[in-house]
Structure formats: C-alpha cells, structure tokens
C-alpha positions in Angstrom: -57.2 31.4 50.5 -54.3 30.3 48.0 -54.8 31.3 44.5 -55.2 27.9 42.7 -53.8 29.8 38.9 -50.8 28.2 37.4 -47.5 30.2 38.6 -45.4 31.7 36.1 -42.7 28.8 36.8 -45.5 26.2 36.0 -47.0 28.2 32.8 -43.4 27.7 31.3 -43.1 24.2 32.3 -46.0 23.4 30.7 -45.5 25.4 27.3 -41.4 23.9 27.2 -43.0 20.4 27.8 -46.1 21.0 25.0 -43.2 22.7 22.4 -40.8 19.7 23.2 -43.5 17.3 22.0 -44.2 19.8 19.3 -40.8 19.5 18.2 -40.2 15.7 18.5 -43.2 15.1 16.2 -41.8 17.6 13.6 -38.6 15.7 14.0 -40.2 12.4 13.2 -42.1 13.9 11.0 -38.9 15.1 9.2 -37.2 11.9 9.2 -39.9 9.6 7.7 -38.4 6.9 5.5 -39.2 7.1 1.7 -38.9 4.5 -1.5 -37.7 5.4 -4.9 -40.6 3.9 -7.1 -40.5 5.5 -10.6 -43.3 3.4 -12.3 -46.4 5.4 -11.2 -48.3 2.7 -9.9 -48.1 2.7 -5.8 -50.0 -0.6 -5.1 -47.4 -2.7 -6.7 -43.7 -3.9 -5.3 -42.1 -2.9 -8.8 -39.8 -0.6 -6.6 -36.8 1.3 -8.3 -36.1 2.3 -12.0 -34.9 4.9 -13.6 -36.4 9.1 -13.7 -35.2 12.3 -12.3 -35.1 13.1 -8.2 -36.4 16.6 -7.6 -39.1 18.1 -5.3 -41.8 17.8 -8.1 -42.3 14.5 -9.5 -43.8 11.8 -7.5 -40.9 9.2 -7.4 -41.2 8.5 -3.7 -43.3 5.7 -2.1 -44.4 6.0 1.5 -44.6 2.0 2.4 -41.9 -0.6 1.2 -45.1 -3.3 -0.1 -47.4 -1.4 -1.9 -49.7 -0.2 0.9 -48.3 3.4 0.6 -48.9 6.6 -2.2 -46.8 8.2 -4.5 -45.7 11.6 -3.2 -42.6 13.9 -4.3 -39.6 14.5 -2.3 -39.5 17.5 0.4 -36.4 19.3 1.2 -36.1 20.7 4.8 -36.2 24.4 5.6 -32.0 24.4 5.5 -29.6 21.8 5.2 -28.5 21.1 8.5 -27.1 18.2 10.5 -29.5 15.6 10.5 -32.5 17.7 8.7 -34.5 16.1 6.0 -36.0 12.5 5.1 -34.2 9.1 4.3 -34.6 7.8 0.8 -34.3 3.8 0.0 -33.4 2.6 -3.2 -34.2 -1.1 -3.9 -35.3 -3.1 -6.7 -34.2 -3.3 -10.1 -32.2 -0.6 -10.2 -31.5 2.3 -12.5 -30.1 5.7 -13.1 -31.3 8.3 -10.8 -30.6 12.4 -12.6 -30.2 14.9 -9.5 -32.8 17.6 -11.0 -32.2 20.0 -8.3 -29.9 20.5 -4.9 -32.0 17.8 -2.8 -30.7 16.8 0.9 -31.4 13.3 2.6 -30.6 12.2 6.0 -29.9 8.6 5.1 -29.3 7.1 2.2 -29.6 3.4 1.2 -29.3 1.2 -2.0 -30.8 -2.2 -1.7 -29.2 -5.3 -1.2 -28.3 -6.5 -5.3 -29.7 -3.3 -6.6 -27.7 -1.5 -9.2 -28.1 2.6 -8.9 -25.9 5.6 -10.6 -26.6 8.8 -9.4 -25.9 11.5 -11.6 -26.9 15.0 -13.0 -26.2 18.9 -12.3 -27.6 19.3 -9.2 -25.8 17.4 -5.9 -26.6 15.4 -3.0 -26.1 16.6 0.5 -25.9 14.3 3.2 -26.9 15.7 6.1 -26.5 12.7 8.8 -24.0 13.7 11.9 -22.2 10.7 13.6 -24.0 7.8 12.2 -24.6 6.1 8.6 -25.3 8.8 6.0 -24.6 6.5 2.9 -25.5 2.3 3.6 -25.1 0.3 0.5 -26.2 -3.2 1.2 -25.2 -6.7 0.5 -24.2 -7.0 -3.1 -25.5 -3.7 -4.2 -23.5 -1.0 -6.3 -24.1 3.0 -5.7 -21.9 5.0 -8.3 -22.0 8.3 -7.6 -20.6 10.3 -10.9 -20.9 13.7 -9.9 -19.6 15.5 -7.0 -21.7 15.4 -3.4 -21.8 17.5 -0.6 -21.7 16.9 3.4 -22.5 18.6 6.6 -22.0 16.5 9.6 -19.7 13.3 10.8 -21.2 10.8 8.6 -20.1 7.1 8.7 -20.4 5.5 4.8 -21.2 2.0 5.1 -20.4 -0.9 2.5 -21.5 -4.6 3.2 -20.8 -7.9 1.8 -19.7 -7.7 -1.8 -20.8 -4.4 -2.6 -19.4 -1.3 -4.0 -19.9 2.5 -3.7 -17.7 4.7 -6.3 -17.8 8.3 -5.4 -17.0 11.2 -8.2 -15.9 13.2 -4.3 -17.2 14.3 -1.2 -17.5 18.0 -0.1 -17.4 19.1 3.8 -19.5 22.8 3.8 -19.4 24.9 6.8 -17.5 25.8 9.4 -17.0 22.8 11.1 -14.5 20.0 11.2 -16.0 16.9 10.7 -15.0 13.3 10.9 -16.1 11.3 7.6 -15.6 7.1 8.4 -15.9 4.8 5.6 -16.8 0.9 7.1 -16.5 -2.0 4.4 -18.0 -5.3 5.0 -16.1 -8.8 3.5 -14.9 -8.1 0.0 -16.7 -4.9 -0.3 -14.8 -2.0 -3.0 -15.1 1.8 -2.0 -13.8 4.1 -5.0 -13.5 7.5 -2.9 -12.8 10.6 -5.2 -11.6 14.0 -4.2 -12.5 15.0 -0.6 -12.5 18.8 -0.6 -14.0 21.5 1.8 -16.2 24.4 0.6 -16.0 25.9 4.3 -13.3 26.0 7.0 -14.1 23.2 8.4 -11.6 20.5 7.7 -12.1 16.5 6.9 -10.9 13.7 9.5 -11.2 10.4 7.2 -11.1 7.2 9.0 -10.6 4.1 6.9 -11.9 0.8 8.4 -13.8 1.7 11.7 -15.9 -0.1 13.6 -16.8 -3.4 12.6 -15.0 -3.2 9.5 -13.8 -6.5 8.0 -10.6 -7.4 7.0 -11.1 -8.0 3.4 -13.0 -3.9 2.5 -10.7 -2.3 0.0 -10.7 1.5 0.0 -9.2 3.5 -3.3 -8.3 6.6 -2.6 -8.2 8.2 -6.7 -8.5 12.1 -6.2 -6.7 15.2 -4.8 -7.6 15.1 -0.9 -7.1 18.8 -0.2 -9.9 18.7 2.8 -8.3 16.8 4.9 -7.0 17.5 8.2 -3.5 18.2 8.0 -2.3 17.0 11.5 -2.2 13.3 12.3 -5.7 13.5 12.7 -6.4 13.5 8.7 -6.1 10.3 8.1 -6.2 7.7 10.3 -6.6 3.9 8.9 -8.0 0.3 11.5 -8.8 -2.6 9.1 -8.2 -3.3 5.4 -6.3 -2.6 2.2 -5.9 1.4 1.0 -5.2 1.0 -2.3 -3.4 4.9 -3.0 -4.0 6.1 -6.8 -3.2 9.7 -6.3 -0.2 12.1 -4.8 -2.6 13.5 -2.6 -4.5 11.1 -1.5 -3.6 11.4 1.8 -3.5 15.1 1.2 -0.9 17.5 3.3 -1.5 15.3 6.6 1.9 15.5 9.1 1.8 11.5 9.1 -1.2 8.8 8.3 -1.7 6.9 11.5 -2.2 3.3 11.2 -4.0 2.6 14.4 -4.3 -0.8 16.0 -7.7 -1.9 16.1 -7.8 -4.2 19.4 -5.8 -6.5 21.2 -7.7 -9.8 21.4 -5.7 -12.3 20.8 -6.2 -14.2 17.5 -7.8 -10.8 16.3 -6.0 -10.7 12.9 -6.3 -7.3 12.2 -4.9 -6.7 8.7 -3.9 -3.5 6.9 -2.2 -2.9 3.6 -1.3 0.6 2.3 -0.6 -0.2 -1.3 0.6 2.1 -5.0 -2.0 1.2 -7.0 -0.3 2.4 -10.6 3.1 2.6 -11.5 4.3 6.5 -11.1 2.7 7.5 -7.4 5.0 8.7 -5.2 3.4 9.2 -1.7 5.2 11.8 0.1 3.3 12.3 3.6 4.8 10.3 6.5 3.1 7.1 7.6 3.0 6.1 11.6 2.3 2.8 12.6 0.9 2.5 16.1 2.2 -0.4 18.8 1.0 -3.8 18.3 1.2 -5.8 21.8 2.2 -9.5 22.4 -1.4 -10.7 22.0 -1.8 -9.4 17.8 0.4 -12.3 16.9 -2.2 -12.4 14.0 -2.2 -9.0 12.7 -1.0 -8.3 9.4 0.7 -4.6 8.8 1.9 -4.0 5.1 2.8 -1.1 2.8 3.9 -1.6 -0.6 2.4 -1.2 -4.2 -0.1 -4.1 -6.2 1.3 -2.4 -9.7 2.8 -5.0 -12.0 4.9 -2.1 -14.2 6.3 0.6 -13.6 7.4 2.5 -9.9 5.9 3.8 -7.3 7.8 5.6 -4.3 7.5 6.2 -0.6 9.2 9.7 0.1 8.3 10.4 3.4 9.1 9.0 7.1 8.0 5.3 8.0 7.3 5.2 11.7 7.2 1.5 12.8 5.9 0.8 16.1 6.1 -2.3 18.3 5.1 -5.6 16.6 4.2 -8.8 18.3 6.7 -11.2 19.2 6.1 -14.2 16.6 3.6 -14.8 14.3 2.3 -12.0 10.9 2.0 -9.7 13.6 6.0 -9.9 14.1 7.1 -7.0 11.1 6.2 -4.9 9.0 5.6 -6.5 5.3 7.3 -4.2 2.5 5.8 -5.6 -1.0 5.8 -5.1 -4.5 3.8 -7.1 -6.7 5.7 -9.1 -9.7 7.0 -6.6 -12.7 6.7 -3.8 -10.4 9.2 -1.9 -8.2 8.5 0.7 -5.1 10.9 2.6 -3.6 11.2 4.0 -0.2 13.3 6.8 -0.2 12.3 8.3 3.3 13.4 6.6 6.8 12.4 4.0 7.8 12.7 4.1 11.7 11.4 2.9 14.9 12.1 4.7 17.4 13.1 3.1 21.0 11.3 -0.2 19.7 13.3 -2.9 18.1 11.2 -3.5 14.6 11.6 -5.9 12.0 10.5 -5.8 8.7 9.6 -8.6 5.6 9.5 -7.9 1.9 7.3 -10.3 0.3 5.6 -10.1 -3.3 7.5 -11.1 -6.4 8.7 -7.5 -7.2 11.7 -5.1 -6.6 11.7 -3.3 -3.5 14.2 -0.5 -3.4 15.1 1.3 0.1 17.6 4.4 -1.3 17.6 6.4 1.0 20.9 8.4 0.8 21.9 8.0 4.6 20.3 4.6 5.1 17.5 3.4 7.9 17.9 3.6 11.7 15.2 0.2 12.6 17.0 -2.1 14.6 15.4 -5.6 13.9 15.9 -8.4 11.7 15.3 -8.0 7.4 13.6 -11.1 6.6 13.7 -11.2 2.3 11.2 -13.6 1.9 10.4 -13.0 -2.1 11.1 -11.5 -5.0 13.9 -8.8 -4.7 15.2 -6.4 -1.9 18.0 -3.7 -3.0 19.5 -0.7 -1.3 21.1 1.7 -3.1 23.0 4.1 0.3 25.9 5.8 0.0 26.3 6.0 3.8 24.8 4.4 7.1 23.3 1.1 6.4 20.2 0.5 4.1 18.7 -2.6 6.3 19.2 -0.8 9.9 21.3 -2.4 12.2 19.8 -5.9 12.3 20.3 -9.1 10.8 19.9 -9.5 6.7 18.3 -13.2 5.9 17.1 -14.1 2.5 15.0 -17.3 2.0 15.2 -19.5 -0.8 14.1 -18.3 -4.1 14.8 -14.2 -3.0 17.3 -12.1 -3.9 18.9 -9.1 -1.6 21.7 -6.9 -3.0 21.8 -3.7 -4.6 24.5 -0.7 -4.8 24.3 0.4 -1.3 25.3 -1.0 2.5 24.3 -3.1 4.8 25.6 -3.2 8.6 24.2 -6.4 9.6 25.2 -10.3 9.2 23.9 -11.8 5.8 23.0 -15.1 5.9 22.0 -16.7 2.3 19.7 -19.6 3.0 19.9 -22.4 0.3 18.7 -21.4 -2.7 18.9 -17.6 -2.1 21.0 -15.4 -4.1 22.9 -12.3 -3.1 23.1 -9.6 -6.2 26.2 -6.8 -6.2 24.5 -3.5 -8.5 21.6 -2.3 -8.8 18.2 -3.7 -11.1 15.8 -2.2 -13.4 12.3 -2.3 -13.2 12.6 -5.6 -15.7 15.0 -7.1 -13.3 18.4 -6.9 -15.4 21.3 -6.9 -13.2 23.8 -3.6 -13.1 27.2 -3.8 -12.5 28.0 -2.2 -9.0 29.2 -2.6 -5.5 27.6 -4.0 -1.9 29.2 -3.6 1.4 28.7 -5.3 3.9 29.6 -6.7 7.1 29.6 -10.6 7.3 28.0 -13.4 4.8 27.0 -17.3 5.5 26.3 -19.2 2.3 24.4 -21.9 2.5 23.9 -23.4 -0.8 21.6 -25.8 -2.5 24.4 -26.9 -4.9 22.3 -26.0 -8.1 21.7 -22.2 -7.6 23.6 -19.5 -8.4 24.1 -17.8 -5.0 26.1 -15.2 -5.6 25.1 -13.6 -9.1 27.8 -11.4 -10.8 27.5 -9.1 -13.6 31.3 -8.7 -15.2 32.0 -6.4 -18.1 34.7 -5.0 -19.9 36.7 -4.2 -17.0 36.6 -4.1 -13.1 34.5 -0.4 -13.4 31.6 -2.4 -14.7 31.8 -5.1 -13.1 29.8 -6.5 -9.7 31.7 -6.4 -6.0 31.5 -7.7 -3.0 33.1 -6.1 -0.1 32.9 -7.9 3.1 34.5 -5.8 6.6 34.3 -9.1 8.2 33.9 -12.9 7.5 33.1 -15.0 4.4 31.6 -17.9 5.7 31.1 -21.2 4.3 27.4 -22.9 5.7 25.5 -26.0 4.5 26.4 -27.4 0.4 29.1 -28.8 -1.1 29.1 -26.7 -4.6 28.6 -22.8 -4.1 27.9 -21.4 -7.6 28.4 -18.0 -8.9 26.2 -16.9 -12.1 27.5 -14.8 -14.1 24.3 -15.1 -16.7 24.0 -11.8 -19.2 28.1 -10.9 -18.1 30.6 -9.8 -21.0 33.6 -11.4 -19.5 36.7 -10.2 -20.8 39.3 -13.2 -21.1 42.4 -10.6 -20.9 41.5 -9.5 -16.9 41.2 -11.0 -13.6 37.9 -10.2 -12.0 37.7 -8.8 -8.5 34.8 -10.6 -7.3 34.6 -10.7 -3.1 37.3 -8.8 -0.2 36.5 -10.3 3.1 38.2 -9.8 6.6 38.3 -13.5 6.5 37.0 -17.0 5.2 36.9 -20.7 5.9 35.8 -21.2 1.8 38.9 -23.4 -0.1 38.8 -22.4 -3.7 37.7 -26.7 -4.7 34.2 -25.1 -3.4 33.3 -22.5 -6.0 31.9 -22.7 -9.4 30.5 -20.8 -11.9 27.4 -20.9 -14.5 27.9 -19.0 -17.5 31.8 -18.4 -16.3 33.4 -19.9 -19.7 35.3 -22.6 -18.0 37.3 -19.2 -16.1 38.9 -20.6 -12.8 39.1 -19.3 -8.9 41.6 -18.3 -7.2 42.5 -16.5 -3.9 45.1 -13.1 -3.8 45.3 -12.6 0.2 41.7 -11.9 1.0 39.9 -11.3 -2.3 38.5 -14.1 -4.4 39.0 -13.4 -7.9 38.1 -15.2 -11.2 39.6 -15.3 -14.3 38.1 -16.6 -17.5 40.1 -18.6 -20.2 39.8 -17.4 -23.7 38.1 -19.1 -26.4 39.7 -21.9 -28.7 39.6 -19.7 -31.3 41.6 -16.9 -29.5 44.0 -19.5 -28.2 44.8 -20.5 -31.7 45.3 -16.5 -32.7 47.3 -16.5 -30.1 49.5 -19.6 -31.0 49.5 -18.8 -34.7 50.9 -15.4 -33.6 53.0 -17.0 -31.3 54.8 -19.3 -33.9 55.5 -16.3 -36.3 57.3 -14.4 -33.9 59.4 -17.8 -33.6 59.8 -18.2 -37.4 60.9 -14.3 -37.7 63.5 -14.8 -34.9 65.0 -18.0 -36.7 65.4 -16.0 -40.0 66.6 -13.1 -38.3 69.4 -15.2 -36.4 70.2 -17.1 -40.2 70.7 -13.5 -41.8 72.8 -13.0 -39.2 
C-alpha cells in the first residue's frame, strides 16, 4: 500500500506558495496610500495643512473621504526600491517640514494644491520604473532641500503644474534612469543632480506622453550624470540651461526622434536661460524622417541681455524635406547674443540651418563649419567671424526681409538678399552697434525694396577703420531700381576714397546706387571695385576756396615785386 503522506517536494511547494501569499500580503500592506491631514479630525474632509512629517505625529488619514483614521507615518525596514507607502498631499496645501528621514514609494501632490517641503532631513523616493512623484494639474510642489532616490523613477507634472527641486541625489551602486514627463504648459525647475554612491544618473527629459509645451529648467551642477551618451537624452519640450554644467560631463547630449508619425509636430528646444552661460558639451540631433515635416528642433538663447555660448560640437542629423522639420533653428532673443564657437557639422547628411529671433547669433569657430545644407537668415542677425573655411558651411545663404547677415569672417556659398534684407560687414556689439571689418564671400545677389539700406557699412577715418565687402565672384543686381548703402553712424573722411566692394564681375550701373547718410558723396567704379567719395561740407569748400584765393594773391604780389 502506497503512503499518503506528502512528499518532500509537495511540502516545499506548499511552503513556497504560503510564503508567496504572505509576501504578497506584506507588499500590499507596505504599499498602502495615506493622505496628509493635519487638522486632527479624521472624520472631516479638510485634508492638507502645515505640519511636520515624521514617524511619531498622526498626520496621515487612512482614507480620502473622511471615513478613515489618523495614523503616524511608518518607514520601511530599509530604503530599497519600491519599499514604503504612498503619500498623497491634497486639499488646501501648506508647508511640510521633514522632521526625520522618510521613505515614500509614490508621492502625489493633488490638483490645484500648493505645497512646500523643507526641513533638515531628507525624503527618499523608492519607486523604480514608474512614477515616484506626481504633481497633478494646476498644482505646485517646491522641495527646498535635496531629496534622495534609489530607483529609476519618473517625475510627472500634469497640465499647468509646477515642480521645483533643490536637488536630487542617487544613492547606491546601480545606475538609474531619471525621467521627467511634463504635461501641457508644465514647468520643472531641476536643481543639482548628484550621486552618493557609484551609480550614475541617466537623465531623460520629455519622455513618453510629454507635451511639447513643457519646460525643464536645469539649474544645477549635475555631477551625477552618466558621462556617455546615456547621460542626457531629450525627446520633447523646452530645456533651459541655467548652469554651465547642466549637462554634466556627458560626451554628448542627444536629442531623440520621439516618433515618425506624420504631422506629430514633436518639438525640442535647447535654450540658455541667462547671459554668461557656457555650454561646453557636444549636442547631437538624431535623424528625422520624411514624415517629420512639422517637427521643430531649436538651439539658442532666450536671454534678453548678455552673451551665452555653445562651445561643443553640434551634430545635425537628417531633416525632413520640407516644413518646420527641414532645418535646425538657431536662435537668440532680442537684446541677447548667442555664440556657437564649436563645430557645426552634419556628417554624411545635407542639413540646413535657419536663424530665428531678433537677437544676434554668431558662428565664431576659427576654422568655420562643415554642414552642407543652406542657411536661412529669417530674423535678427547672423554673424560669421571665422578666419578660415566657411562660417556657414558649403551651402547657400538666403537672407529674408528685415534680417541681417554679416560679420568679419567668410562664407563660401552664394548669398542672396531678399528685398528689405541687409548685409553688414564687420562684427557687432551686444547692443547691435556695427564694428568695422571685412566680410568675404563668393557671390552676392542683391534684391532691393528701394527704401532699405541693403548694404550697411561703417566708414571711419581711414580704410583700416572702414567696412569692406570682398566677393570672389559676381556682384549681381536683382529686383529693384535703387540700391541703398546705409552709412548711418559713420565718420566719413572727405579727403579719402573708400573701397566698398571688390568683385569678380558685376552687372550693376553706377546710377543704381544711392546712400543713406552719405553726406552727398558719389559712387564710382575703379576696375573691379565699387568706391565712394564724400563731398566736403560747405564750410570745408569755403576754407579751401579762401586758401586758394590767398595763394593766388601771394603769387600776384611776388610777380609785381619782381
């Protein structure tokens, strides 16, 4: 007769099943959700308020509808991934003083609530691979002291909400992904991202279902970021750089292509927030596809005063064939200057650049840039100050009405000025004051609206202090009947003849040119040069005539005396 006693394996299976159930129950218990409630009355629904968060004060309601009881916060035995309870802060809002170290799995700040978290102790977020902090629509959460995190958590800010973090510190030896997901018009102020152990932070901005209108301000020295291309990756939204080390020491920050759906219109903007910022890290824009015609990729500055700089290599991926996704936008807000002193390259692609914003953008790399697509100067000022190569790569340069192109560098592609556009040799100050210099180009086609000074020149006391345009090829007449040089601000010396333009060939006639603030001077061709001579002021003519009369009288007296 066979024994009916359980086998060793059967006992083990039963034991394992029992342990699994016990663990599941313990986990469920550990992940209970508690609601911040400091008024001491569990029965009403006046949640929220100001108070101290520790493990002794009963500031937590077990229910969100007045049917629960007030309890104290309980920490897990160890602050490991996904340990601890969930905390919800809703109601009227308030100031929460963290009175001792606390661990929270998921913290939620309820819709339209405003909370400030501070104190000498730290909050540790334990969530891994999911939301660790959720700021619901219209809410505001300010963390005035640094918080720790142990897992790869997501911070989500919903529509119209705001989070401000003094800093986040990764503990432990495992590298983790830290993701920010922003809703429509949400604002994320992110302080220093550091690491207390050997693991690195892999920062992801604008991931998953993020909105194009979300903003991420990087305000700190992010020493905790991974140093490879996993350190910073961006998919959607505006990233505002407010610290020189906002991208840590990554080999390159990467702008990803969020999706290839036609008309998706995914937007990424990288902007310096204030003058004086220098971003030294390389930035790579991944390839777009033919479907990405409504996407936007922009890099520049939003500051309205001072100068910021990008000194690392900017690598352009392939862009869409048309629409806003067909080029990289470089920008500078009115009153500000943004300098790109690192190489701008497109590798094996043929990628275009469009200048936007009323401020000044300067391409200042000494050896020029190597991108192959066209450059469109649509707004404001684009200057090149290279000493060799071409500041605008190998492509054509097209300048729109109201915009200005120039500098004391060179451009190898054909240049076309639309009617109402300007070309200005020489550099400019931050205030837009033109400085004397020589601009070198290949060919120039000048279209005129008959009223705008299409060529803006600063003439000084001598040739060395005056602007010069040097063209190796054709100086071509486009549409229009009057082609105006603008000499506003010049100190014109009537005793010299200025060389304005040298060229390989031209179809202009002298009668085509006129001057704004030219003092009644005259234009002339001198071989393959266009020159300008000022007419002396009447007082100067009077002096010269008087001197001539005096010399003539002296001559007559000498003849009479002889």
